[in-house]
Backbone bond lengths (Angstrom), bond angles and torsions (degrees), N, CA, C in turn:
res aa  C-N    CA-C-N  psi(-1)  N-CA   C-N-CA  omega(-1)  CA-C   N-CA-C  phi
1 X - - - 1.453 - - 1.521 110.60 -
2 X 1.360 115.98 -37.82 1.462 119.21 -179.20 1.521 111.27 -65.36
3 X 1.341 116.00 -36.70 1.469 117.75 -179.97 1.517 110.79 -67.67
4 X 1.309 118.11 -34.99 1.466 120.69 178.20 1.526 110.61 -65.67
5 X 1.302 116.56 -42.49 1.463 120.46 178.38 1.525 109.63 -66.37
6 X 1.337 116.78 -39.46 1.465 120.25 179.66 1.523 110.74 -65.10
7 X 1.334 116.99 -39.98 1.471 120.01 178.11 1.520 109.95 -65.03
8 X 1.321 117.25 -42.32 1.465 120.55 179.48 1.530 110.63 -63.06
9 X 1.331 117.25 -42.95 1.470 120.68 179.15 1.522 110.13 -65.63
10 X 1.324 117.82 -39.60 1.459 121.24 178.15 1.517 111.36 -62.56
11 X 1.331 117.23 -43.00 1.458 120.10 178.28 1.530 111.39 -65.50
12 X 1.311 117.69 -37.58 1.461 120.65 177.85 1.523 110.74 -65.58
13 X 1.326 117.51 -40.98 1.465 120.90 177.78 1.520 111.58 -64.64
14 X 1.323 117.63 -37.17 1.464 120.95 177.16 1.520 110.40 -64.33
15 X 1.331 116.87 -41.66 1.470 120.05 179.35 1.523 111.19 -64.87
16 X 1.320 117.40 -40.55 1.467 120.63 178.82 1.525 110.01 -66.72
17 X 1.323 117.83 -42.40 1.463 120.78 178.75 1.516 110.77 -63.68
18 X 1.321 117.22 -37.95 1.461 120.57 177.90 1.517 110.69 -64.51
19 X 1.322 117.31 -41.33 1.467 120.17 179.38 1.532 110.82 -66.71
20 X 1.334 117.54 -36.30 1.464 120.27 179.47 1.521 110.27 -70.78
21 X 1.320 116.72 -43.51 1.462 119.89 -179.64 1.523 111.77 -67.70
22 X 1.324 117.38 -27.21 1.459 120.40 179.93 1.520 111.48 -69.60
23 X 1.322 118.43 -20.20 1.454 121.55 -179.33 1.523 112.05 -83.41
24 X 1.320 117.80 -9.61 1.462 120.80 -179.05 1.526 109.25 -74.44
25 X 1.344 118.04 140.00 1.460 119.89 -178.82 1.526 110.71 -68.91
26 X 1.316 114.44 150.33 1.454 120.15 -179.95 1.529 109.46 -76.33
27 X 1.336 118.52 133.30 1.470 119.82 -177.59 1.523 111.54 -71.92
28 X 1.308 115.68 146.59 1.458 120.73 174.22 1.514 107.91 -111.19
29 X 1.298 116.38 141.51 1.445 121.94 -176.02 1.525 109.94 -110.54
30 X 1.317 115.86 159.76 1.461 121.82 -175.81 1.517 110.55 -64.93
31 X 1.323 116.98 -35.49 1.457 119.10 -174.89 1.532 112.95 -79.03
32 X 1.338 118.06 -5.73 1.456 119.98 176.29 1.522 109.35 -78.73
33 X 1.322 115.81 135.14 1.455 120.69 -179.68 1.521 109.85 -90.50
34 X 1.307 115.24 148.88 1.459 120.68 176.01 1.524 109.21 -77.55
35 X 1.305 116.87 145.21 1.455 121.60 176.88 1.522 108.11 -81.64
36 X 1.327 116.59 106.95 1.468 120.58 -177.35 1.510 112.35 -91.79
37 X 1.335 118.37 -5.57 1.455 121.02 -178.01 1.522 112.46 -97.92
38 X 1.313 117.65 8.96 1.456 121.90 -176.94 1.531 110.19 -73.87
39 X 1.318 116.30 130.43 1.458 122.18 176.96 1.522 107.02 -113.03
40 X 1.317 117.21 129.17 1.455 121.38 -176.17 1.522 108.80 -114.22
41 X 1.302 115.33 125.32 1.463 122.04 174.60 1.516 107.40 -104.74
42 X 1.300 116.88 105.43 1.453 121.88 -172.84 1.524 111.10 -64.02
43 X 1.310 118.40 -39.82 1.467 120.03 -177.05 1.529 111.95 -67.31
44 X 1.327 117.84 -26.36 1.463 120.25 177.00 1.527 109.92 -79.23
45 X 1.316 116.96 -40.23 1.464 120.41 -177.92 1.523 112.80 -69.99
46 X 1.311 117.59 -25.35 1.464 121.38 -179.12 1.522 112.61 -92.96
47 X 1.307 117.70 27.96 1.457 121.73 179.86 1.534 108.38 -75.07
48 X 1.318 116.73 109.14 1.467 121.25 -176.57 1.517 112.41 -69.19
49 X 1.323 118.33 -34.40 1.463 120.88 -179.59 1.525 110.81 -63.60
50 X 1.323 116.78 -39.90 1.455 119.99 179.55 1.524 110.50 -66.18
51 X 1.322 117.74 -38.99 1.463 121.02 -179.99 1.524 111.09 -65.74
52 X 1.313 117.53 -33.74 1.462 120.66 179.56 1.521 110.51 -73.11
53 X 1.340 116.83 -39.63 1.463 120.75 -175.70 1.523 112.60 -75.63
54 X 1.316 117.93 -32.95 1.457 121.69 -173.84 1.523 110.47 -79.42
55 X 1.326 115.55 125.87 1.452 120.56 175.69 1.524 108.03 -85.52
56 X 1.295 116.98 133.50 1.456 119.68 -179.01 1.521 110.57 -65.18
57 X 1.328 116.77 151.28 1.453 121.53 -175.50 1.519 112.04 -64.19
58 X 1.324 117.80 -32.01 1.454 119.44 -179.82 1.527 110.88 -69.01
59 X 1.323 116.42 -36.06 1.464 119.43 176.59 1.522 110.34 -65.38
60 X 1.329 116.63 -37.88 1.462 119.89 177.56 1.533 110.27 -63.76
61 X 1.318 115.87 -40.20 1.460 119.39 -178.79 1.520 111.16 -66.18
62 X 1.325 116.71 -43.48 1.466 120.29 179.51 1.528 110.36 -65.91
63 X 1.333 116.63 -41.69 1.465 120.30 178.09 1.525 110.37 -63.73
64 X 1.329 117.06 -42.06 1.465 120.43 178.03 1.513 112.11 -63.45
65 X 1.337 116.73 -42.26 1.463 119.81 178.37 1.527 111.07 -64.90
66 X 1.335 116.23 -37.34 1.472 119.50 177.23 1.529 110.51 -64.18
67 X 1.336 116.82 -40.76 1.469 120.30 176.90 1.529 110.04 -62.37
68 X 1.321 116.62 -45.66 1.467 119.74 -177.61 1.519 110.65 -61.72
69 X 1.341 117.26 -48.95 1.463 119.15 -177.75 1.529 112.31 -71.16
70 X 1.330 117.47 -40.30 1.460 119.98 -179.81 1.517 112.51 -65.28
71 X 1.337 115.59 -52.02 1.461 118.42 179.85 1.522 111.62 -72.16
72 X 1.331 117.65 -25.79 1.462 119.73 174.18 1.520 111.36 -65.27
73 X 1.326 116.13 -41.03 1.470 119.86 176.78 1.528 110.45 -64.97
74 X 1.335 117.17 -40.37 1.463 119.96 177.13 1.529 111.12 -64.51
75 X 1.313 116.84 -40.08 1.463 120.49 178.23 1.517 110.46 -60.97
76 X 1.320 116.00 -45.04 1.460 119.59 178.78 1.526 111.27 -63.33
77 X 1.329 117.60 -42.72 1.466 121.45 179.96 1.528 111.17 -61.61
78 X 1.344 116.12 -47.70 1.463 119.03 -179.02 1.524 111.51 -68.57
79 X 1.327 117.47 -30.82 1.459 120.43 175.95 1.523 110.57 -64.36
80 X 1.334 116.85 -44.02 1.463 120.12 179.08 1.528 111.42 -64.32
81 X 1.343 115.57 -40.61 1.473 118.95 178.09 1.525 111.00 -63.99
82 X 1.338 117.09 -42.04 1.462 121.01 179.52 1.526 110.83 -64.99
83 X 1.327 116.82 -40.77 1.463 120.17 178.79 1.525 111.45 -63.79
84 X 1.333 116.76 -41.98 1.467 118.67 179.86 1.532 111.03 -68.89
85 X 1.327 117.15 -36.43 1.466 119.42 177.56 1.524 110.63 -66.87
86 X 1.328 117.11 -40.57 1.455 119.64 179.20 1.525 110.98 -68.28
87 X 1.331 117.02 -36.00 1.467 119.98 175.78 1.523 110.83 -64.25
88 X 1.336 116.33 -39.61 1.467 120.11 176.36 1.520 110.79 -65.67
89 X 1.326 116.46 -36.23 1.469 121.60 177.22 1.527 110.40 -61.76
90 X 1.317 116.43 -43.19 1.461 119.65 -178.68 1.523 112.42 -69.95
91 X 1.337 117.23 -28.90 1.460 120.39 -175.54 1.522 114.09 -98.48
92 X 1.328 119.20 -3.73 1.471 119.59 -178.25 1.526 109.85 -82.76
93 X 1.335 113.67 155.72 1.457 118.94 -173.96 1.515 114.52 -100.53
94 X 1.308 118.63 -32.60 1.466 119.29 -175.76 1.528 109.92 -94.80
95 X 1.313 114.20 154.01 1.465 120.77 -178.70 1.529 110.78 -66.04
96 X 1.314 117.86 -38.61 1.468 120.92 -178.84 1.532 110.85 -63.85
97 X 1.346 115.80 -44.08 1.469 118.92 177.60 1.524 111.58 -65.75
98 X 1.326 116.41 -39.22 1.463 119.79 178.82 1.530 111.06 -61.13
99 X 1.336 116.18 -44.40 1.470 119.73 179.34 1.530 111.58 -64.34
100 X 1.330 116.07 -40.55 1.470 119.34 -179.70 1.534 110.55 -65.43
101 X 1.326 117.61 -43.79 1.464 120.33 179.46 1.530 111.54 -67.19
102 X 1.338 116.50 -36.30 1.458 119.01 179.76 1.529 111.15 -68.18
103 X 1.343 116.55 -41.31 1.477 119.26 176.84 1.530 110.71 -62.83
104 X 1.330 116.07 -39.47 1.461 119.57 178.60 1.533 110.82 -65.73
105 X 1.328 117.43 -39.97 1.463 120.67 177.65 1.529 110.60 -64.78
106 X 1.334 117.72 -40.04 1.466 120.73 176.39 1.526 111.57 -62.70
107 X 1.340 116.40 -41.05 1.466 120.57 179.65 1.530 110.79 -62.38
108 X 1.332 116.92 -45.15 1.463 119.81 -179.98 1.528 111.66 -68.81
109 X 1.328 117.17 -32.00 1.468 119.52 175.69 1.529 111.16 -65.14
110 X 1.327 117.12 -39.95 1.470 120.13 177.37 1.528 110.99 -65.13
111 X 1.330 116.55 -42.28 1.464 119.82 177.95 1.527 111.08 -64.51
112 X 1.340 115.97 -36.81 1.465 120.05 177.11 1.525 110.15 -63.85
113 X 1.297 117.78 -39.73 1.462 121.39 178.00 1.516 112.32 -65.05
114 X 1.338 116.78 -40.67 1.466 119.98 177.97 1.527 111.17 -65.86
115 X 1.330 116.77 -39.85 1.459 119.82 177.36 1.524 110.66 -67.03
116 X 1.318 117.10 -32.87 1.466 120.71 175.59 1.517 111.66 -63.99
117 X 1.321 117.15 -35.14 1.467 121.04 175.13 1.528 109.59 -64.14
118 X 1.330 117.27 -38.95 1.465 120.90 176.29 1.523 111.82 -62.40
119 X 1.342 117.20 -37.13 1.461 120.79 176.57 1.524 110.06 -63.82
120 X 1.324 116.86 -42.36 1.469 120.78 179.48 1.530 110.99 -64.54
121 X 1.321 117.08 -39.40 1.469 120.28 178.10 1.530 109.99 -63.64
122 X 1.322 116.78 -42.63 1.461 120.15 176.84 1.517 112.39 -62.75
123 X 1.332 116.63 -39.34 1.461 120.09 178.13 1.527 110.66 -64.90
124 X 1.323 116.59 -42.89 1.468 119.47 178.12 1.525 111.26 -64.28
125 X 1.316 117.19 -36.49 1.463 120.40 177.43 1.535 110.53 -65.43
126 X 1.316 116.92 -39.01 1.478 119.82 176.18 1.520 111.05 -63.80
127 X 1.336 116.66 -43.94 1.458 119.97 179.55 1.526 109.86 -64.43
128 X 1.332 116.78 -40.42 1.459 121.75 -178.79 1.538 110.64 -63.56
129 X 1.327 117.21 -28.57 1.462 120.00 -179.18 1.524 111.96 -68.14
130 X 1.323 118.40 -19.51 1.455 120.94 178.40 1.518 112.17 -84.23
131 X 1.319 117.32 -13.92 1.474 119.68 -178.06 1.488 111.68 -83.17
């Protein structure tokens, strides 16, 4: 149990470090040339409606990481519940108990699959934050 908690804490620390490092400005090097063909339209760049609607990339990354860790924890929880129900199914003696444990294991497997979809959505949101 301690190793599971340690792994979860390690993953959370990695996500926080990634979010902190993402806020650091990108270095510019001497050999990089300046873009002299850039045309700036001030009235387009100062569009307040666009600034309100657009979610900043760092917020997307934090939201994606929260989805990954939150739904990942749910996936793990439902996996453990499904495993214990299936173990009870294998060890029970009566047909009625076996059917009840098997239905419960199927239910937790479906919930685990739905939580896994949430993990994938969070991962895609994290990837989207880099674009």
